[in-house]
C-alpha positions as CSV (number, residue, x, y, z in Angstrom):
1,M,29.5,80.7,89.2
2,T,32.3,82.9,91.0
3,A,30.7,83.4,93.8
4,L,29.9,79.4,94.8
5,N,31.9,77.2,96.3
6,S,32.8,74.0,94.6
7,T,30.0,71.5,95.8
8,P,27.3,73.8,94.6
9,L,29.1,74.7,91.4
10,N,29.6,71.2,90.6
11,H,25.7,71.2,90.5
12,I,25.3,73.9,88.0
13,L,28.4,73.3,85.5
14,N,25.8,71.5,83.0
15,A,23.5,73.8,82.8
16,K,22.1,75.6,79.6
17,S,20.4,78.4,80.6
18,V,20.2,81.2,83.4
19,K,16.6,79.4,84.5
20,D,18.4,76.2,84.6
21,V,21.0,77.1,87.2
22,W,18.8,78.8,89.6
23,D,16.3,75.6,89.3
24,L,19.5,73.6,90.0
25,L,20.4,75.5,93.2
26,R,16.7,75.7,94.4
27,V,17.0,71.9,94.1
28,R,20.3,71.8,96.1
29,Y,19.5,74.3,98.3
30,Q,15.7,73.4,99.2
31,G,15.2,70.3,97.4
32,D,13.2,67.0,98.1
33,N,12.7,66.1,101.0
34,D,15.9,63.5,101.3
35,L,18.2,65.7,99.4
36,W,17.3,68.5,101.7
37,Q,17.7,66.2,105.0
38,H,21.0,64.9,103.4
39,Y,22.2,68.5,103.3
40,L,21.5,69.7,106.3
41,L,23.2,66.4,107.8
42,K,26.4,67.1,105.8
43,C,26.3,70.5,107.2
44,L,25.7,69.4,110.7
45,F,28.3,67.2,110.9
46,T,30.9,69.5,108.9
47,I,30.6,72.3,111.5
48,A,34.3,73.2,112.2
49,F,34.2,75.0,115.9
50,H,37.2,77.3,116.2
51,N,39.3,77.8,119.5
52,L,39.7,81.5,118.8
53,D,35.8,82.3,118.1
54,P,33.4,82.5,120.9
55,M,31.4,79.2,121.6
56,E,28.0,80.9,121.8
57,P,27.7,82.2,118.1
58,Q,29.1,78.2,117.1
59,I,27.0,76.8,119.3
60,V,23.7,78.9,118.0
61,E,24.7,77.8,114.5
62,V,24.6,73.7,115.5
63,V,21.3,74.5,117.3
64,L,19.7,76.3,114.0
65,T,20.9,73.7,111.7
66,T,19.5,70.9,113.6
67,C,16.3,73.1,114.1
């Protein structure tokens, strides 16, 4: 639980077993089509560009997310 950000952590707080945790995380990150599309859109629209970092890796991240 200490390795997760707050958003995925909120999905597993009520899990009763380790299997439940892994199942909930699988649904969160692989999920059904609607959930997965929502997650990818969230990632796409919340990408933060940093002025001090090279642009090429940042653009690659956007392209990979859209693919």
